[in-house]
C-alpha positions in Angstrom: -149.8 -17.7 -64.2 -153.1 -18.8 -62.6 -153.4 -19.9 -58.8 -153.3 -23.6 -60.0 -150.2 -23.0 -61.7 -148.5 -21.4 -58.7 -149.8 -24.4 -56.6 -148.3 -27.0 -59.0 -144.9 -25.0 -59.2 -144.5 -24.7 -55.6 -145.8 -28.1 -54.7 -143.4 -29.7 -56.9 -140.3 -27.7 -56.1 -140.9 -28.1 -52.3 -141.5 -32.0 -52.7 -138.1 -32.2 -54.4 -136.3 -30.2 -51.7 -138.0 -31.5 -48.8 -137.7 -35.3 -50.0 -134.0 -34.9 -50.8 -133.2 -33.4 -47.4 -135.3 -35.9 -45.5 -134.2 -38.9 -47.3 -130.4 -38.2 -47.0 -129.8 -36.4 -43.9 -127.2 -37.3 -41.5 -124.0 -38.1 -43.5 -121.6 -39.8 -41.1 -118.2 -39.2 -42.9 -116.6 -38.0 -46.2 -117.1 -41.2 -47.9 -120.9 -41.1 -47.2 -121.1 -37.5 -48.1 -119.0 -37.6 -51.4 -119.6 -41.2 -52.6 -122.8 -41.8 -51.0 -121.3 -44.8 -49.2 -121.2 -46.5 -52.7 -125.0 -47.5 -52.4 -126.3 -46.1 -55.8 -128.2 -48.6 -58.0 -127.3 -48.4 -61.7 -130.5 -46.9 -62.8 -130.1 -44.0 -60.4 -126.5 -43.5 -61.7 -127.9 -43.4 -65.3 -130.6 -41.0 -64.4 -128.3 -38.8 -62.2 -125.8 -38.6 -64.9 -128.5 -37.3 -67.5 -130.0 -34.9 -65.2 -126.5 -33.4 -64.4 -126.2 -32.7 -68.1 -129.7 -31.8 -68.8 -129.6 -28.1 -67.3 -132.4 -25.6 -67.6 -130.6 -24.3 -70.9 -131.1 -27.6 -72.5 -134.9 -27.2 -72.2 -135.0 -23.6 -72.9 -132.4 -23.2 -75.7 -132.8 -26.5 -77.6 -136.2 -26.2 -78.9 -135.5 -22.6 -79.8 -132.3 -23.8 -81.5 -134.5 -26.4 -83.5 -137.2 -23.5 -84.3 -134.7 -21.3 -85.9 -132.0 -23.7 -87.3 -133.7 -27.2 -87.3 -132.4 -30.7 -86.3 -128.6 -30.3 -87.0 -127.7 -29.6 -83.5 -128.4 -33.3 -82.5 -125.0 -33.9 -84.3 -123.2 -32.4 -81.3 -124.1 -35.7 -79.4 -123.1 -38.2 -82.0 -119.7 -39.1 -80.3 -121.4 -39.4 -76.9 -122.2 -43.2 -76.9 -118.6 -44.0 -78.3 -117.4 -42.0 -75.2 -119.4 -44.0 -72.7 -117.9 -47.2 -74.0 -114.3 -45.8 -73.6 -115.1 -44.6 -70.0 -116.7 -47.9 -69.1 -113.9 -49.9 -70.4 -111.0 -47.7 -68.9 -111.9 -44.9 -66.7 -114.4 -46.6 -64.3 -112.3 -49.7 -63.4 -109.1 -47.4 -62.7 -111.2 -45.0 -60.5 -112.8 -47.6 -58.5 -109.4 -49.9 -58.2 -107.6 -46.9 -56.8 -110.5 -46.0 -54.4 -110.5 -42.3 -55.2 -113.0 -39.4 -53.9 -112.3 -37.5 -57.1 -111.1 -38.0 -60.5 -108.2 -35.7 -59.8 -106.9 -37.9 -56.9 -105.8 -40.5 -59.4 -103.7 -38.0 -61.3 -101.3 -37.7 -58.2 -101.0 -41.6 -57.8 -100.0 -41.6 -61.6 -97.9 -38.3 -61.8 -97.5 -35.9 -59.0 -99.3 -33.4 -56.8 -98.6 -30.4 -59.2 -100.6 -32.4 -62.0 -103.3 -33.2 -59.8 -103.7 -29.5 -58.6 -103.4 -28.1 -62.1 -106.2 -30.3 -63.3 -108.3 -29.7 -60.3 -107.8 -25.8 -60.5 -108.8 -25.9 -64.3 -111.9 -27.9 -63.3 -112.7 -25.4 -60.5 -112.5 -22.3 -62.8 -114.6 -23.9 -65.5 -117.2 -25.6 -63.3 -117.4 -22.6 -60.9 -118.3 -20.3 -63.9 -120.5 -23.0 -65.4 -122.5 -23.3 -62.2 -123.3 -19.9 -62.0 -124.4 -19.9 -65.6 -126.8 -22.7 -64.8 -128.4 -20.5 -62.2 -128.3 -17.2 -64.3 -129.4 -18.7 -67.6 -133.0 -19.7 -66.5 -133.3 -16.9 -64.2 -132.9 -14.2 -66.6 -135.3 -15.8 -69.2 -137.9 -16.4 -66.3 -137.7 -13.0 -65.0 -137.9 -11.3 -68.5 -141.1 -13.5 -69.4 -142.8 -13.3 -66.1 -141.7 -10.0 -64.9 -139.9 -11.5 -61.6 -137.0 -9.7 -60.2 -133.8 -11.2 -61.6 -131.8 -11.2 -58.4 -134.6 -12.8 -56.3 -134.9 -15.5 -58.9 -131.1 -16.1 -58.7 -131.2 -16.3 -55.0 -134.3 -18.6 -55.0 -132.8 -21.1 -57.3 -129.5 -21.2 -55.5 -130.9 -21.4 -52.0 -133.3 -24.4 -53.2 -130.2 -26.4 -54.2 -127.8 -25.5 -51.4 -130.6 -26.6 -49.0 -130.4 -30.4 -49.8 -127.0 -30.5 -51.3 -125.6 -29.1 -48.1 -127.8 -31.6 -46.1 -127.3 -34.9 -47.9 -124.3 -34.4 -50.3 -124.0 -36.8 -53.2 -127.0 -39.1 -51.9 -129.2 -35.9 -51.9 -128.0 -35.0 -55.5 -128.7 -38.6 -56.8 -132.1 -38.9 -55.0 -133.6 -35.6 -56.1 -132.3 -36.2 -59.8 -134.6 -39.1 -59.9 -137.5 -36.9 -59.2 -136.2 -34.1 -61.5 -136.0 -36.3 -64.2 -139.4 -37.5 -63.9 -140.8 -34.1 -63.8 -138.8 -33.0 -66.6 -139.6 -35.7 -69.1 -143.4 -35.9 -68.0 -143.6 -32.1 -68.8 -141.8 -32.4 -72.1 -143.9 -35.4 -73.3 -147.1 -33.8 -72.3 -146.2 -30.6 -74.2 -145.2 -32.5 -77.4 -148.4 -34.4 -77.7 -150.5 -31.0 -76.8 -148.5 -29.3 -79.7 -149.8 -32.2 -82.1 -153.2 -31.9 -80.7 -153.3 -28.0 -81.4 -152.5 -28.5 -84.8 -155.4 -28.2 -87.4 -157.7 -31.2 -87.3 -157.0 -32.8 -90.5 -153.2 -32.5 -90.1 -151.2 -35.7 -89.2 -147.6 -36.1 -87.7 -146.5 -37.0 -91.1 -147.9 -33.8 -92.7 -146.3 -31.7 -89.8 -142.8 -33.3 -90.7 -143.5 -32.5 -94.4 -144.1 -28.8 -93.6 -140.8 -28.8 -91.4 -138.9 -30.4 -94.2 -140.0 -27.9 -96.7 -138.7 -25.3 -94.5 -135.2 -27.1 -94.0 -135.8 -28.0 -90.4 -135.2 -31.8 -90.9 -131.6 -31.6 -92.1 -130.3 -33.9 -89.5 -126.9 -35.0 -90.7 -124.3 -32.5 -92.3 -121.3 -34.3 -94.0 -119.4 -31.0 -94.8 -115.8 -31.0 -94.1 -115.9 -27.0 -93.5 -114.2 -26.4 -90.1 -116.4 -23.1 -90.0 -119.6 -25.2 -89.7 -120.5 -25.4 -86.1 -122.4 -28.6 -86.4 -121.5 -31.5 -88.6 -121.3 -35.2 -88.6 -117.5 -34.9 -88.3 -117.3 -32.5 -85.7 -119.8 -34.5 -83.7 -118.0 -37.7 -84.0 -114.7 -36.2 -83.1 -114.9 -33.0 -81.3 -118.1 -34.3 -79.7 -116.5 -37.5 -78.7 -113.7 -35.7 -77.1 -116.0 -33.2 -75.3 -118.1 -36.1 -74.1 -115.0 -38.2 -73.0 -113.7 -35.1 -71.1 -117.0 -34.3 -69.5 -118.3 -37.7 -68.4 -114.7 -39.1 -67.8 -113.0 -36.3 -66.0 -115.4 -33.7 -64.9 -116.2 -34.3 -61.2 -119.7 -33.2 -61.5 -120.3 -36.3 -63.6 -117.4 -38.6 -62.2 -119.0 -38.1 -58.8 -122.2 -39.6 -60.0 -120.8 -43.0 -60.9 -118.1 -43.4 -58.2 -121.1 -43.5 -55.9 -122.3 -46.7 -57.8 -122.5 -50.0 -56.0 -120.0 -51.7 -58.0 -117.9 -51.2 -61.3 -120.6 -53.0 -63.0 -123.4 -50.7 -61.7 -121.5 -47.6 -62.5 -121.0 -49.0 -66.0 -124.5 -50.0 -66.7 -125.5 -46.3 -65.6 -123.2 -44.8 -68.2 -124.3 -47.3 -70.8 -127.8 -46.2 -70.0 -127.0 -42.6 -70.5 -125.4 -43.5 -73.9 -128.2 -45.3 -75.2 -130.8 -42.6 -74.1 -129.1 -39.3 -74.5 -129.1 -38.9 -78.2 -132.9 -40.2 -78.6 -133.7 -37.5 -75.7 -131.9 -34.7 -77.3 -133.7 -35.6 -80.7 -136.9 -35.5 -79.0 -136.3 -32.2 -77.5 -135.3 -30.7 -80.9 -138.2 -32.3 -82.6 -140.5 -30.5 -80.0 -138.9 -27.3 -81.2 -139.7 -28.2 -84.7 -143.1 -28.9 -83.8 -143.4 -25.6 -82.1 -142.3 -24.1 -85.5 -144.8 -25.9 -87.3 -147.5 -24.8 -84.8 -146.5 -21.2 -85.5 -147.1 -21.7 -89.1 -150.9 -21.6 -88.3 -150.9 -19.1 -85.2 -149.7 -15.5 -84.6 -146.1 -15.1 -83.8 -144.2 -12.1 -82.4 -141.5 -10.2 -84.4 -139.3 -10.9 -81.6 -139.8 -13.6 -78.8 -137.8 -11.7 -76.0 -140.4 -9.5 -74.4 -137.8 -7.2 -73.0 -137.1 -5.7 -76.6 -140.8 -5.2 -77.2 -140.7 -2.8 -73.9 -137.6 -1.1 -75.4 -139.2 -0.3 -78.8 -142.5 1.0 -77.0 -140.3 3.5 -75.2 -138.2 4.6 -78.2 -138.7 6.9 -81.3 -138.7 3.8 -83.5 -142.1 2.5 -82.2 -144.1 3.3 -85.3 -141.4 1.8 -87.7 -141.6 -1.4 -85.5 -145.3 -1.4 -85.5 -145.4 -1.2 -89.4 -143.2 -4.4 -89.5 -145.7 -6.1 -87.1 -148.5 -5.4 -89.4 -146.6 -6.9 -92.3 -145.9 -9.9 -90.3 -149.7 -10.2 -89.5 -150.6 -10.2 -93.0 -147.7 -12.6 -93.9 -148.8 -14.9 -91.2 -152.3 -15.2 -92.7 -150.8 -16.0 -96.1 -148.8 -18.5 -94.7 -151.7 -20.1 -92.9 -153.4 -20.3 -96.1 -150.6 -21.9 -98.1 -150.0 -24.3 -95.4 -153.4 -25.5 -95.4 -153.4 -26.0 -99.0 -150.3 -27.9 -98.9 -151.6 -30.1 -96.2 -154.8 -30.8 -98.3 -152.4 -31.7 -101.2 -150.4 -34.1 -99.0 -153.7 -35.8 -97.8 -154.1 -36.6 -101.5 -150.6 -38.2 -101.7 -149.2 -35.2 -103.7 -146.2 -33.2 -102.3 -146.9 -29.9 -104.5 -143.5 -28.5 -105.5 -145.1 -25.1 -106.3 -146.7 -24.9 -102.9 -143.4 -26.0 -101.2 -141.6 -23.2 -103.2 -144.3 -20.7 -102.0 -143.9 -22.0 -98.3 -139.9 -21.4 -98.5 -140.5 -18.0 -100.1 -143.0 -16.8 -97.2 -140.4 -18.2 -94.6 -137.6 -16.0 -96.2 -140.1 -13.0 -96.2 -140.6 -13.7 -92.3 -136.9 -14.0 -91.7 -136.2 -10.7 -93.5 -139.0 -9.0 -91.3 -137.3 -10.5 -88.3 -133.9 -9.2 -89.2 -135.2 -5.7 -90.0 -136.9 -5.8 -86.5 -133.5 -6.7 -84.9 -131.9 -3.8 -86.7 -134.7 -1.6 -85.3 -134.2 -2.9 -81.7 -130.4 -2.3 -81.8 -131.1 1.3 -83.0 -133.3 1.7 -80.0 -131.0 0.2 -77.5 -127.4 -0.9 -78.7 -127.1 -3.1 -75.8 -130.3 -5.1 -76.4 -130.1 -8.9 -77.1 -131.7 -9.4 -80.4 -131.0 -13.4 -80.4 -134.4 -14.6 -79.0 -133.8 -18.4 -79.5 -133.9 -18.9 -75.8 -137.5 -17.3 -75.5 -139.2 -19.2 -78.2 -140.4 -22.2 -76.3 -141.3 -20.2 -73.2 -143.4 -17.9 -75.3 -145.3 -20.9 -76.4 -145.6 -22.4 -72.8 -147.0 -19.2 -71.5 -149.4 -18.2 -74.3 -150.8 -21.4 -75.3 -150.7 -24.1 -72.6 -153.7 -24.9 -70.1 -153.7 -24.1 -66.6 -151.6 -26.3 -64.4 -149.4 -27.3 -67.4 -147.6 -23.8 -67.3 -146.7 -24.4 -63.6 -145.5 -27.9 -64.5 -143.3 -26.5 -67.4 -141.9 -23.9 -65.0 -141.1 -26.7 -62.5 -139.4 -28.5 -65.4 -137.3 -25.4 -66.2 -136.3 -25.0 -62.3 -135.8 -28.7 -61.7 -133.4 -28.9 -64.6 -131.6 -25.8 -63.3 -131.6 -27.3 -59.7 -130.2 -30.7 -60.9 -127.2 -29.2 -62.9 -126.5 -26.9 -60.0 -126.7 -29.4 -57.5 -124.2 -31.5 -59.3 -121.9 -28.6 -59.9 -121.9 -27.5 -56.2 -121.2 -31.1 -54.9 -118.3 -31.5 -57.4 -116.9 -28.1 -56.6 -117.2 -28.8 -52.8 -115.6 -32.2 -53.2 -112.8 -31.3 -55.3 -112.0 -28.2 -53.0 -112.1 -30.4 -50.0 -110.2 -33.4 -51.2 -107.8 -32.1 -53.8 -107.0 -28.6 -52.5 -107.8 -28.3 -48.6 -107.1 -31.9 -47.4 -104.0 -32.4 -49.8 -102.2 -29.2 -48.5 -103.0 -29.6 -44.8 -99.9 -30.2 -42.8 -101.5 -32.0 -39.8 -104.0 -35.0 -39.9 -107.6 -34.2 -39.1 -110.6 -36.3 -38.2 -113.2 -37.7 -40.5 -115.8 -35.3 -38.9 -113.4 -32.3 -39.6 -113.2 -33.1 -43.4 -116.9 -33.8 -43.5 -117.6 -30.4 -41.9 -115.1 -29.0 -44.4 -116.8 -30.3 -47.4 -120.4 -29.1 -46.2 -118.7 -25.5 -45.7 -117.3 -25.5 -49.3 -120.8 -26.5 -50.6 -122.3 -23.7 -48.8 -119.3 -21.4 -50.0 -119.5 -22.5 -53.8 -123.3 -22.0 -53.5 -122.8 -18.5 -52.5 -120.2 -17.8 -55.1 -122.5 -19.3 -57.9 -125.5 -17.0 -56.7 -123.1 -13.9 -56.6 -121.9 -14.6 -60.0 -125.4 -15.3 -61.4 -126.4 -11.9 -59.7 -123.6 -9.9 -61.6 -124.2 -11.8 -64.8 -125.6 -8.7 -66.3 -122.3 -7.3 -66.5 -121.3 -9.7 -69.1 -122.5 -9.6 -72.6 -123.8 -12.9 -74.5 -123.4 -15.0 -71.2 -126.0 -17.7 -72.1 -124.1 -18.3 -75.4 -120.8 -19.2 -73.4 -122.4 -22.3 -71.9 -121.7 -24.4 -74.8 -118.3 -23.4 -75.3 -116.9 -22.6 -71.7 -116.2 -26.5 -71.3 -114.6 -26.8 -74.6 -111.8 -24.1 -73.6 -110.8 -26.3 -70.7 -111.8 -29.9 -71.2 -109.3 -30.7 -74.0 -106.3 -30.2 -71.8 -107.7 -32.0 -68.9 -108.8 -34.9 -71.1 -105.4 -34.9 -72.5 -103.7 -35.3 -68.9 -106.0 -38.2 -68.3 -105.4 -40.0 -71.6 -101.7 -39.9 -71.1 -102.1 -41.2 -67.6 -104.2 -44.1 -68.7 -102.4 -45.1 -71.9 -99.0 -43.7 -72.1 -97.2 -45.4 -69.2 -93.8 -44.0 -70.1 -94.6 -40.5 -69.8 -93.7 -38.9 -66.2 -94.8 -36.1 -64.3 -92.8 -33.2 -65.4 -93.3 -33.6 -69.2 -97.1 -34.1 -68.4 -97.2 -30.9 -66.2 -95.5 -28.8 -68.7 -97.4 -29.9 -71.9 -100.6 -29.3 -70.0 -99.6 -25.7 -69.2 -98.5 -25.1 -73.0 -101.7 -26.8 -74.4 -104.0 -24.7 -72.3 -102.4 -21.5 -73.1 -102.6 -22.3 -76.9 -106.2 -23.1 -76.4 -106.8 -19.8 -75.0 -105.0 -18.3 -78.1 -106.8 -20.3 -80.6 -110.3 -19.5 -78.9 -109.4 -15.9 -79.0 -108.1 -15.4 -82.6 -110.4 -17.9 -84.4 -113.7 -17.7 -82.2 -113.9 -15.0 -79.6 -113.3 -12.0 -81.8 -115.8 -12.8 -84.5 -119.6 -12.1 -84.2 -121.8 -15.2 -83.8 -122.1 -17.3 -87.0 -118.8 -16.0 -88.5 -116.3 -17.9 -86.3 -113.4 -19.5 -88.3 -113.4 -22.5 -86.2 -116.5 -24.4 -84.6 -115.9 -24.4 -80.7 -116.2 -28.4 -80.6 -112.9 -28.7 -82.4 -111.2 -27.1 -79.3 -111.6 -30.3 -77.3 -110.0 -32.4 -79.9 -107.2 -29.9 -80.5 -106.5 -29.6 -76.7 -106.5 -33.3 -76.0 -104.3 -34.3 -79.0 -101.9 -31.3 -78.4 -101.5 -32.3 -74.6 -100.8 -36.0 -75.6 -98.3 -35.2 -78.4 -96.4 -32.5 -76.3 -96.3 -34.8 -73.3 -94.9 -37.6 -75.4 -92.4 -35.5 -77.3 -91.0 -33.8 -74.2 -90.6 -37.3 -72.4 -88.7 -38.6 -75.4 -86.6 -35.5 -76.1 -85.9 -33.9 -72.8 -86.9 -36.5 -70.0 -86.0 -39.9 -71.7 -85.7 -42.3 -68.6 -87.3 -44.8 -66.7 -91.0 -44.5 -66.0 -92.2 -43.3 -62.7 -95.6 -45.1 -62.9 -96.7 -47.2 -60.0 -97.9 -50.4 -61.6 -100.8 -50.8 -59.1 -102.3 -47.5 -60.4 -102.9 -48.7 -64.0 -103.1 -52.4 -63.7 
């Protein structure tokens, strides 16, 4: 980090925080603070929805995911555009018609206060944990790579977000996320084209794709029906659909973004924008990771990208054994560079040489073997070391190969993404706590000013809770890996409640409440016995299926209970659904 990098980083972050605080100060009431007074245009809704989902983990982990496993992760998002259509047709009109502050407020009108409280509590548990993760995940990587104190990093990220979220609520989140998305995408595009520029002079983008393809990095779609496969076309189009439907349709961190829209049409247009752009954006981020892989076919690469592991090795008795592997990797890298250049030369003559292609695969397998042996040595040196280095790949490239100024910009990208997700999370947690728990259970009527101050207080309180959780994150193993599955554990049940509320008018409150409880307990059991007790990569069920199972189980149980035990006249108020 040079002085210019620090200037770029600090100026970018201070501008976002300062602009957000200044532009949105002085909320007059709860409606203004939570719904932004329904003044948000469709394009801001769309950008805010995208920025909320695009956490720092997206820009740290996704390129590393592609570097190691290729483009297959994009299948995770295949169900998202379909989910956006369903939400636009059903969810948004009903939310607006019932004039709700939160998604869970609708459930009391449709069922009862117990069902509303259950859904709100499930949300608070998973989003409270998730918001802490959005702070901790980038903080632990930044601290490892830059040598910064982890606790200070957690506090800095958390405080920056609290300042403008406390000040301006939903308006501040929406306004700042426009700036953050601009910083994020600018940084990613610049980085992508710099990688292409850094490749050998006679190498075209097409040649780079051939090299990636030869190493199985361009296998985009997998039509396997194996439930143990994490990412397939079928899990994306089903489990991914239910996850997106639950996240964008029932998670207050997202619902709050489009409830602030000027009208039903503006909210719908914002979500359609997200549906059209989200898959291409994730494809591009993954492709950036693949380009980093191609780049490292011609440049030195470490045995393990996590710098903490190098420190552990240097202090251990296994130092010489590890250094011997490093020497082998250097020799292998030189061979790899020579073969890749020969392969490109053949491609320039319109000949995809099968012999050279096989040699590339063989060298990649040898490198993988060296990395696996290095992981074994690292674990012998310290059994608590995190040998999975996917999250460090992209940042290693940023710190070692980008020019001055751009390092600061990419750091701003990571921190902006962390801030955008954390801000939406805090705003949603505060709104849900204030409206669905605090206000609903108060026995006496209070003024608008009182509820506004209460919402601001809960913003501050949840911000502190998120920072504290991030600071004790080191007590938990594999915390970053939980980010993609934590939602899947809870979302299926919550989505099932909403789908029954929208489409099965006959189902009453009691069967709905009991079926949701049974469904959530069942998902906990399935997760433990089919996913949690197995090492990564050996799970008996892809976690995306939890969303599908949870939703379907909730719907089926609610319907059966209604028919078998509560068969009577529906208690639905027609105004809620029509």
